[in-house]
N, C-alpha and C positions, 0 to 999 in steps of 0.2 A: 628332455630339453626344457629348461625354464625360460619363460618369456618374461622379460623385465616389466611388462605392463600388467601382469597378473596381480601383483601386490598393490599397484596403484588402483586397479579396478576394485579390488576387495576393500581397500581403504575408502574409496569413493562410495561404494555401496553401503558400507557400515556407517559412514557419516550421514548419508541420506536417511538411514533408518533410525538415527538418534531422535528421540522425541522429547518434547517438553513435558512437564508434569501434567499440564492440561490435556495434551494429546494422549498420554498414557491413561488418564482417567476416562477420556472418551472411549478409548479402546476397551478398557475394563468394563464399562457400562454396556457397550455394544456386545461384547463377548457374553456377558451375563444375560442380556436380552436374547441373544441367539441361542443360548443354552436352554432357555425356557421354551423355545419354539417346539412344536410337535415333531416327533421323530420322523414322521413321513416326509417332512419338508427339509430335513437336515442334510440329505444327500443330494447334491446337484445332479442333474441328468437331462437327457433329451427325451421329450415325450415321444411315445410310439406313433407311428405313421398310419396305423390301421384306421380305415374309415368305419364309422358306425360302432366303434368300440366304446362301451360306456365307462370302462375303467382304464385310464391311461397307463401304459407300461412305461417304465423309466429305464434308460440305459445309463449306467454310471459313466462319467466323463473322467478320463485320466489326464492330468495336467501335462505330463511328459512321458515319453517312451522310456521304459526302464533301461533299455539298451543304451540310450544316449546318456542317461544318468550314470550308469556304470562306467562308460567310457570317460565321462567328465571327471568322475571321482578318481579315476586312475591318473588323470592329467593334473588335476588341482585338488588334492585331498584336503587342503586346508580351507577351501571355500565353503561357506554355509550352504546347506541344502536348498534353501529358498532361492539363492542366487544361481545355483546349478540348475534348478528346475526352470527358472526363467530363461537361462541360456539354452538349455535343451529345447525349450519351446521354440526359440528362434530358429535353431538349427533344424529341427525336425520338420519345419514348414518348407524347407528348400531341398532337402535331400536326405540320403541315408547316412548312417554312422560312418561308413568308410569314406564318404566325401568329406564329412566334417573332420575326420582324422587326418585326411590329406592336407587340409588347410592348417590343422594344428601342427603337423609335421613340417610344413613349409614355414612355420614361424608365427602363425596367428593364434593367439590364445583362444580357447573355447569360450572364454568370457567376453571376448572382444566382438561386439556386434558390428563393428566397422567391416568385418569380413563379409557380411551380407551385402554391404554397399559395394565392396570390391567385386564380389561375384556378380552383382546386378550390372555393374559397369562393363563386365565382359572379361575380367581377369580370372585366371585359373590358378590353382596352387602351384603348378609348374612355372607359371609366369613370375612368381615372386622372387625366384632365384636368378632370373635373367638380368643382365647388366644393361643399364641405360646410362652410357657414359661411365663415370667412375663409380657409380652407386648401383646397387641392385634395385629392382622394382620395390621390394619390401622396404629398403632403406629410404627410397624416395617417399613412399607412403607414410612412413614413420616421421619423416621431416615435414609432412604436410602437403605433399603434392597431391593433386586431385587424381582419383582413379581414372577418370576419363582421359586425362593428360597422359598417364602411363599407358593406357590402351592405345592411344593414338601413336605414341612413340614406338611401341612394340609393333604396331601395324606397319609403320614406316620402315622399321628395321627389317621386317619380313619382306616387304616389297623391294627394298634396296638389295637384300640378299638374293632375291629371285631374279633380279635384272642382270 
């Protein structure tokens, strides 16, 4: 299922990444400078937590869980790896791959960070297909309705149905 917002997100990401000649030169100089740094400092990591250890141990830091990246590559194969890694980073902070896939199946692109706001407001993937008047919750959100408004309307519907 294609989300119409994916292409727009990719275009926005690409336009933000366009650089002027001066910015490219700065990046080239910084990359050359970093390439000259000693190899022991090249790999980022977290220092070991042992007390009294004279030589610090470093644990490599992974930017994103490979499971998320694989799932995202299936959903949006045309997206650049850097964008997928950033999106995977957002999603892995809040839940597992199956939860992210439930949001995707409900109509929210894996590249759309607004899903995190929807989740924080109290919406679930199942809520996105529910109707609030003539529109679904997802249609209301895409038209600019606040997630909190949708949550309040859904709560009122549930309360009215229980009475």
